[in-house]
C-alpha positions as CSV (number, residue, x, y, z in Angstrom):
1,X,20.8,-1.6,0.8
2,X,22.5,-1.1,-2.6
3,X,20.5,-0.2,-5.7
4,X,21.2,-3.7,-7.2
5,X,20.0,-5.4,-4.0
6,X,16.8,-3.4,-4.1
7,X,16.2,-4.3,-7.7
8,X,16.7,-8.0,-6.9
9,X,14.4,-7.7,-4.0
10,X,11.7,-6.0,-6.1
11,X,12.1,-8.7,-8.7
12,X,11.7,-11.7,-6.4
13,X,9.5,-10.4,-3.6
14,X,6.2,-10.7,-5.5
15,X,7.1,-14.1,-6.8
16,X,7.8,-15.2,-3.2
17,X,4.5,-13.7,-2.1
18,X,2.6,-15.5,-4.8
19,X,4.3,-18.8,-4.1
20,X,3.5,-18.6,-0.3
21,X,-0.1,-17.7,-1.1
22,X,-0.4,-20.7,-3.5
23,X,1.2,-23.1,-1.1
24,X,-1.1,-21.9,1.7
25,X,-4.2,-22.4,-0.3
26,X,-3.0,-25.8,-1.6
27,X,-2.3,-27.0,2.0
28,X,-5.6,-25.7,3.3
29,X,-7.4,-27.7,0.6
30,X,-5.2,-30.8,0.7
31,X,-4.6,-31.5,4.4
32,X,-8.3,-32.1,5.3
33,X,-8.9,-34.1,2.2
34,X,-5.9,-36.3,2.6
35,X,-6.1,-36.8,6.4
36,X,-9.8,-36.9,6.9
37,X,-9.6,-34.0,9.3
38,X,-13.1,-32.8,10.1
39,X,-13.1,-29.0,10.1
40,X,-16.9,-28.8,10.4
41,X,-17.5,-26.3,7.6
42,X,-20.8,-28.0,6.7
43,X,-23.2,-30.4,8.3
44,X,-25.1,-31.8,5.4
45,X,-24.5,-34.7,3.0
46,X,-22.2,-32.8,0.7
47,X,-18.5,-33.3,0.9
48,X,-16.8,-30.4,2.7
49,X,-14.4,-28.1,1.0
50,X,-12.4,-26.3,3.6
51,X,-11.1,-23.6,3.9
52,X,-14.3,-22.3,2.1
53,X,-17.7,-22.7,3.6
54,X,-19.1,-24.8,0.7
55,X,-18.5,-27.8,-1.6
56,X,-17.8,-28.8,-5.2
57,X,-20.7,-28.0,-7.5
58,X,-19.5,-27.4,-11.1
59,X,-22.0,-25.6,-13.3
60,X,-22.7,-22.6,-15.5
61,X,-25.7,-20.4,-16.0
62,X,-27.1,-17.2,-17.5
63,X,-24.3,-15.1,-15.9
64,X,-21.5,-17.2,-17.4
65,X,-21.3,-15.4,-20.8
66,X,-21.5,-11.8,-19.3
67,X,-18.9,-12.7,-16.6
68,X,-16.5,-14.1,-19.2
69,X,-17.0,-11.0,-21.4
70,X,-16.4,-8.6,-18.5
71,X,-13.4,-10.5,-17.4
72,X,-11.9,-10.6,-20.9
73,X,-12.6,-6.9,-21.6
74,X,-11.1,-6.0,-18.2
75,X,-8.0,-8.1,-18.8
76,X,-7.5,-6.4,-22.2
77,X,-8.4,-2.8,-21.4
78,X,-8.7,-2.0,-17.7
79,X,-5.0,-1.3,-17.0
80,X,-4.7,1.2,-19.9
81,X,-8.1,2.8,-19.3
82,X,-7.5,3.3,-15.6
83,X,-4.3,5.2,-16.4
84,X,-5.9,7.5,-19.0
85,X,-9.5,8.2,-18.1
86,X,-10.4,11.5,-16.3
87,X,-10.8,10.9,-12.6
88,X,-14.6,11.4,-12.6
89,X,-15.0,9.1,-15.6
90,X,-12.7,6.5,-13.9
91,X,-15.0,6.5,-10.8
92,X,-18.1,6.1,-13.0
93,X,-16.6,3.3,-15.1
94,X,-15.3,1.6,-11.9
95,X,-18.8,1.5,-10.4
96,X,-20.5,0.4,-13.6
97,X,-18.0,-2.4,-14.3
98,X,-17.9,-3.4,-10.7
99,X,-21.7,-3.7,-10.4
100,X,-21.9,-5.6,-13.7
101,X,-19.1,-8.0,-12.5
102,X,-20.9,-8.7,-9.2
103,X,-24.2,-9.3,-10.9
104,X,-22.8,-11.5,-13.7
105,X,-21.0,-13.7,-11.2
106,X,-24.1,-14.0,-9.0
107,X,-26.2,-14.9,-12.0
108,X,-24.0,-17.8,-12.9
109,X,-26.4,-19.6,-10.5
110,X,-29.4,-18.0,-12.1
111,X,-31.8,-15.7,-10.3
112,X,-31.2,-17.7,-7.1
113,X,-27.6,-16.4,-7.1
114,X,-29.0,-13.1,-5.8
115,X,-31.9,-14.3,-3.7
116,X,-31.1,-17.6,-2.0
117,X,-28.6,-16.5,0.6
118,X,-30.5,-13.6,2.1
119,X,-33.7,-15.7,2.1
120,X,-32.0,-18.4,4.2
121,X,-33.6,-18.9,7.6
122,X,-30.2,-18.3,9.4
123,X,-29.9,-14.9,7.8
124,X,-31.2,-11.5,8.8
125,X,-34.0,-11.0,6.3
126,X,-36.6,-13.6,7.5
127,X,-36.2,-12.2,11.0
128,X,-36.4,-8.6,9.8
129,X,-39.8,-9.3,8.3
130,X,-41.1,-10.2,11.7
131,X,-39.9,-7.0,13.5
132,X,-42.7,-4.6,14.4
133,X,-41.2,-2.8,17.4
134,X,-37.6,-1.6,17.1
135,X,-37.5,-0.3,20.7
136,X,-38.4,-3.7,22.1
137,X,-36.0,-5.4,19.8
138,X,-33.1,-3.3,21.2
139,X,-34.1,-3.7,24.8
140,X,-34.3,-7.5,24.6
141,X,-31.5,-8.0,22.0
142,X,-28.8,-9.3,24.4
143,X,-31.3,-11.5,26.3
144,X,-32.0,-13.4,23.1
145,X,-28.4,-14.1,22.1
146,X,-27.7,-17.2,24.3
147,X,-28.7,-20.7,23.0
148,X,-30.5,-21.2,26.3
149,X,-33.0,-18.4,25.6
150,X,-36.4,-19.8,24.5
151,X,-36.6,-17.3,21.7
152,X,-32.9,-17.1,20.8
153,X,-31.9,-15.3,17.7
154,X,-30.9,-17.2,14.6
155,X,-27.2,-17.6,13.9
156,X,-26.4,-14.4,11.9
157,X,-28.7,-12.2,13.9
158,X,-27.2,-13.4,17.2
159,X,-23.7,-13.1,15.8
160,X,-23.9,-9.4,15.1
161,X,-24.9,-6.2,16.8
162,X,-28.5,-5.1,16.0
163,X,-27.4,-2.6,13.3
164,X,-27.1,-5.5,10.8
165,X,-30.6,-6.6,11.5
166,X,-32.0,-3.0,11.5
167,X,-30.5,-2.5,8.0
168,X,-32.8,-5.2,6.7
169,X,-35.7,-4.0,8.8
170,X,-35.3,-0.7,7.0
171,X,-35.4,-2.5,3.6
172,X,-38.6,-4.3,4.6
173,X,-40.3,-1.1,5.6
174,X,-39.2,0.5,2.3
175,X,-40.9,-2.3,0.4
176,X,-37.5,-3.9,-0.5
177,X,-37.8,-6.9,1.8
178,X,-38.1,-9.6,-0.9
179,X,-35.2,-12.0,-1.3
180,X,-34.4,-10.7,-4.7
181,X,-35.0,-7.0,-4.0
182,X,-32.8,-7.1,-0.8
183,X,-30.1,-9.0,-2.7
184,X,-30.0,-6.3,-5.4
185,X,-29.8,-3.6,-2.8
186,X,-26.8,-5.3,-1.1
187,X,-25.1,-5.7,-4.5
188,X,-25.7,-2.0,-5.5
189,X,-24.2,-0.9,-2.1
190,X,-21.3,-3.4,-2.3
191,X,-20.2,-2.2,-5.7
192,X,-19.4,1.3,-4.3
193,X,-16.6,-0.1,-2.1
194,X,-14.0,0.2,-4.8
195,X,-14.9,3.9,-5.3
196,X,-14.5,4.6,-1.6
197,X,-11.0,3.2,-1.7
198,X,-10.1,5.2,-4.8
199,X,-11.4,8.4,-3.2
200,X,-9.3,7.7,-0.1
201,X,-6.1,7.1,-2.1
202,X,-6.6,10.3,-4.1
203,X,-7.4,12.3,-1.0
204,X,-4.1,11.1,0.5
205,X,-2.2,12.3,-2.6
206,X,-1.5,9.1,-4.4
207,X,-3.8,9.3,-7.4
208,X,-1.3,7.4,-9.7
209,X,-1.3,4.5,-7.3
210,X,-5.1,4.7,-7.0
211,X,-5.2,4.3,-10.8
212,X,-2.8,1.3,-10.6
213,X,-5.0,-0.4,-8.0
214,X,-8.3,0.4,-9.6
215,X,-8.6,-2.7,-12.0
216,X,-7.8,-5.0,-9.1
217,X,-10.3,-3.4,-6.8
218,X,-13.1,-3.5,-9.5
219,X,-12.8,-7.1,-10.9
220,X,-11.8,-8.6,-7.6
221,X,-12.4,-12.3,-6.8
222,X,-14.1,-11.1,-3.7
223,X,-17.1,-10.2,-5.9
224,X,-18.1,-13.9,-5.7
225,X,-19.0,-13.2,-2.0
226,X,-19.9,-9.6,-2.1
227,X,-23.1,-9.8,-4.2
228,X,-24.8,-12.1,-1.7
229,X,-23.4,-11.2,1.7
230,X,-24.5,-8.6,4.2
231,X,-20.8,-8.3,5.1
232,X,-20.3,-6.6,1.8
233,X,-22.6,-3.8,3.0
234,X,-20.4,-3.6,6.1
235,X,-17.4,-3.3,3.9
236,X,-18.9,-0.5,1.9
237,X,-19.9,1.4,5.1
238,X,-16.4,1.0,6.5
239,X,-14.8,2.0,3.2
240,X,-16.8,5.2,2.9
241,X,-16.1,6.0,6.6
242,X,-12.3,5.8,5.9
243,X,-12.8,7.9,2.7
244,X,-14.6,10.6,4.7
245,X,-11.8,10.5,7.3
246,X,-9.2,11.0,4.5
247,X,-11.2,13.9,3.2
248,X,-11.4,15.4,6.7
249,X,-7.7,15.1,7.2
250,X,-6.8,16.7,3.9
251,X,-9.6,19.4,3.6
252,X,-9.0,23.1,4.2
253,X,-11.2,25.1,6.5
254,X,-12.5,24.1,9.9
255,X,-16.1,23.7,8.6
256,X,-15.2,21.2,5.9
257,X,-12.8,19.3,8.3
258,X,-15.5,19.1,10.9
259,X,-18.2,18.0,8.5
260,X,-16.1,15.2,7.0
261,X,-14.9,14.2,10.5
262,X,-18.5,13.9,11.7
263,X,-19.5,11.8,8.6
264,X,-16.5,9.6,9.2
265,X,-17.3,9.1,12.8
266,X,-21.0,8.3,12.1
267,X,-20.1,5.7,9.5
268,X,-17.3,4.1,11.4
269,X,-19.4,4.1,14.6
270,X,-22.1,2.5,12.5
271,X,-19.7,-0.2,11.6
272,X,-19.3,-1.1,15.3
273,X,-23.1,-1.7,15.4
274,X,-22.9,-3.9,12.3
275,X,-20.2,-6.4,13.3
276,X,-18.3,-7.1,16.5
277,X,-15.1,-7.4,14.5
278,X,-15.2,-4.0,12.9
279,X,-13.7,-2.0,15.7
280,X,-10.5,-3.3,14.1
281,X,-11.2,-0.8,11.3
282,X,-9.7,1.6,13.8
283,X,-6.3,0.5,12.7
284,X,-6.8,1.6,9.0
285,X,-8.5,4.7,10.4
286,X,-5.3,5.6,12.3
287,X,-3.3,4.7,9.2
288,X,-5.3,7.2,7.2
289,X,-4.6,10.0,9.6
290,X,-0.9,9.0,9.8
291,X,-0.7,8.9,6.0
292,X,-2.3,12.4,5.9
293,X,0.0,13.7,8.6
294,X,-3.0,15.2,10.3
295,X,-4.7,14.2,13.6
296,X,-7.0,17.1,13.6
297,X,-10.2,15.2,12.7
298,X,-9.6,12.5,15.3
299,X,-11.4,14.1,18.3
300,X,-14.5,15.0,16.3
301,X,-14.7,11.7,14.5
302,X,-14.2,9.8,17.8
303,X,-17.1,11.8,19.5
304,X,-19.4,11.1,16.5
305,X,-18.6,7.4,16.6
306,X,-19.1,7.3,20.3
307,X,-22.5,9.0,19.9
308,X,-23.6,6.1,17.6
309,X,-22.5,3.5,20.1
310,X,-23.9,5.5,23.0
311,X,-27.2,6.0,21.3
312,X,-27.7,2.3,20.9
313,X,-26.8,1.9,24.6
314,X,-29.4,4.4,25.6
315,X,-31.9,2.6,23.4
316,X,-31.2,-0.7,25.2
317,X,-28.3,-2.4,23.4
318,X,-25.0,-2.1,25.2
319,X,-22.2,-3.3,23.0
320,X,-19.7,-4.2,25.7
321,X,-22.3,-6.2,27.5
322,X,-23.4,-8.1,24.4
323,X,-19.9,-9.2,23.3
324,X,-19.1,-11.6,26.2
325,X,-22.6,-13.1,25.8
326,X,-22.0,-13.7,22.1
327,X,-18.6,-15.2,22.9
328,X,-20.2,-17.7,25.3
329,X,-22.7,-18.7,22.6
330,X,-20.0,-19.0,20.0
331,X,-17.9,-21.3,22.1
332,X,-20.9,-23.3,23.2
333,X,-21.7,-23.9,19.6
334,X,-19.8,-24.4,16.3
335,X,-16.5,-22.9,17.5
336,X,-16.1,-25.9,19.9
337,X,-16.1,-28.2,16.9
338,X,-14.0,-26.2,14.5
339,X,-10.3,-26.9,15.4
340,X,-8.2,-23.8,16.0
341,X,-5.2,-25.8,14.9
342,X,-6.6,-25.8,11.3
343,X,-8.5,-22.5,11.2
344,X,-5.7,-20.4,12.5
345,X,-4.0,-20.7,9.1
346,X,-7.0,-22.1,7.1
347,X,-8.7,-18.7,7.6
348,X,-5.8,-17.0,5.9
349,X,-6.1,-19.4,2.9
350,X,-9.8,-18.6,2.7
351,X,-8.9,-14.9,2.7
352,X,-6.4,-15.5,-0.1
353,X,-9.0,-17.2,-2.3
354,X,-11.4,-14.3,-1.6
355,X,-8.9,-11.5,-2.3
356,X,-7.1,-13.4,-5.0
357,X,-3.6,-14.7,-5.2
358,X,-2.1,-11.5,-6.5
359,X,-2.8,-9.8,-3.2
360,X,-0.2,-12.0,-1.6
361,X,2.3,-10.8,-4.2
362,X,1.4,-7.2,-3.5
363,X,1.7,-7.6,0.3
364,X,5.2,-9.0,-0.3
365,X,6.1,-5.6,-1.7
366,X,5.3,-3.9,1.6
367,X,9.0,-3.6,2.4
368,X,11.7,-1.0,2.5
369,X,11.0,1.6,-0.2
370,X,7.3,0.8,-0.6
371,X,5.0,3.8,-1.0
372,X,4.2,5.1,2.4
373,X,0.5,5.6,2.0
374,X,-0.1,2.1,0.5
375,X,2.1,0.5,3.0
376,X,0.2,2.1,5.9
377,X,-3.2,1.2,4.5
378,X,-2.4,-2.3,3.4
379,X,-0.2,-3.0,6.4
380,X,-2.9,-1.8,8.9
381,X,-5.5,-4.0,7.2
382,X,-3.1,-7.0,7.4
383,X,-2.5,-6.3,11.1
384,X,-6.3,-6.2,11.6
385,X,-6.7,-9.6,9.9
386,X,-4.0,-11.1,12.1
387,X,-5.7,-9.8,15.3
388,X,-9.0,-11.1,14.1
389,X,-7.5,-14.5,13.4
390,X,-5.8,-14.7,16.7
391,X,-9.0,-13.8,18.5
392,X,-10.5,-17.2,17.7
393,X,-13.9,-15.6,17.0
394,X,-13.7,-16.3,13.3
395,X,-13.3,-20.0,12.6
396,X,-14.3,-20.5,9.0
397,X,-16.5,-18.3,6.8
398,X,-13.9,-15.5,6.7
399,X,-14.3,-15.3,3.0
400,X,-17.3,-13.1,3.8
401,X,-16.5,-12.0,7.4
402,X,-13.3,-10.3,6.4
403,X,-14.7,-8.6,3.3
404,X,-14.2,-5.2,5.0
405,X,-10.5,-5.7,5.1
406,X,-10.1,-7.1,1.5
407,X,-10.1,-3.8,-0.5
408,X,-7.5,-2.3,1.8
409,X,-5.3,-5.4,1.3
410,X,-5.9,-5.1,-2.4
411,X,-4.3,-1.6,-2.6
412,X,-1.0,-3.4,-2.2
413,X,-1.3,-4.5,-5.9
414,X,-0.5,-0.9,-6.8
415,X,3.1,-1.6,-5.8
416,X,3.6,-4.5,-8.2
417,X,6.0,-4.1,-11.1
418,X,4.5,-2.9,-14.4
419,X,5.1,-6.3,-16.1
420,X,2.9,-7.9,-13.5
421,X,-0.2,-5.8,-14.1
422,X,-1.8,-7.4,-17.2
423,X,-1.2,-11.0,-16.5
424,X,-1.8,-10.5,-12.8
425,X,-5.2,-9.0,-13.5
426,X,-5.9,-12.0,-15.7
427,X,-5.0,-14.3,-12.8
428,X,-7.4,-12.4,-10.5
429,X,-10.2,-12.7,-13.0
430,X,-9.5,-16.4,-13.6
431,X,-9.7,-17.0,-9.9
432,X,-13.1,-15.4,-9.6
433,X,-14.4,-17.4,-12.6
434,X,-13.1,-20.7,-11.3
435,X,-14.4,-20.3,-7.8
436,X,-17.9,-19.2,-9.0
437,X,-18.2,-22.0,-11.6
438,X,-16.7,-24.9,-9.7
439,X,-17.9,-24.3,-6.2
440,X,-21.0,-23.8,-4.2
441,X,-19.7,-21.2,-1.7
442,X,-22.8,-20.8,0.6
443,X,-22.6,-17.0,0.0
């Protein structure tokens, strides 16, 4: 390809990606509304708003002014500051701004913006308060997944391995089991996700691209769903697992390599016990090792991850026995009513709303000449999403379910032309503010 052709491609590719993303979201919103297609996203008296799990509910609250201020300041300053701050200061600023962004968006709905989701009877926390014997829980966990069980688990508990429930059991036992307290813990953990991605990129030798991606990772539209969703905790655990793997692959000395590899394996193995879809993080994990050109940590990390899964199996919960039981429950329930003909592409529209439209533009840059590290990370995350979508096990609600893949897709924004950065960040901020203030998103 000639230099002129490459320049033309670089000029039009992000526009094409942005256009496709916009058309996808518009179609996913318009088709059910215009045709009356029942996609079964809600079962109450509110009008459905697929592809999101929610409905129209315009409003504002105590978080509105802080969210507008953070969004405006980020739009004006974040690009320049991310390029100039010392690395340690960039990490600290990213965490502080990210946490403030999550809290401000959540508090648009007032204090209930933090507490209402986790306090829902279908969530983990009410069940966690009733657990008094973890050993018995693990031994009978699979037996309580089917609808036919007299004491079947509620939806979210049944739909995940027991690690998700045990996280909240731990919070209860630490005295953090109130709706608000648990919501704040989830938010504090979720805000660290961007840092893990930045650490990964720097370890892989692309600090400049990490700085370019930082503003988009911090003031992401996904924050609307992160502050109130346990899946944001899963995303943070997975992100730090990949960061540890990158550090293992690029460290010097066998002790440091082994230590980081063990940490990576424990965290990524823990992800398998948090969500049935997170073994797909194995694709970004392989991408990290490929980008680092080092497979040395793989055996140690794999053994550590297997130890986590094996430990749960010895305690009574066998992952590979539980998955087919869950699949049967899923297809006996809501999956039978949610048409695959819509959700196969409606899921992708929901993901685009969660990640923000600029991520589509960034992914369109994953072509010839794209930075190798970013292409591997974002490309592997995109492949994981495609496989998750084709599995049919995520029909609706992916704006939270796929949160672990969103930050790795977002790194593709680092490839966008310089002239896109300021207004593109504004577009991302505006997306978050519009979604939070106009919609009730259920998360």
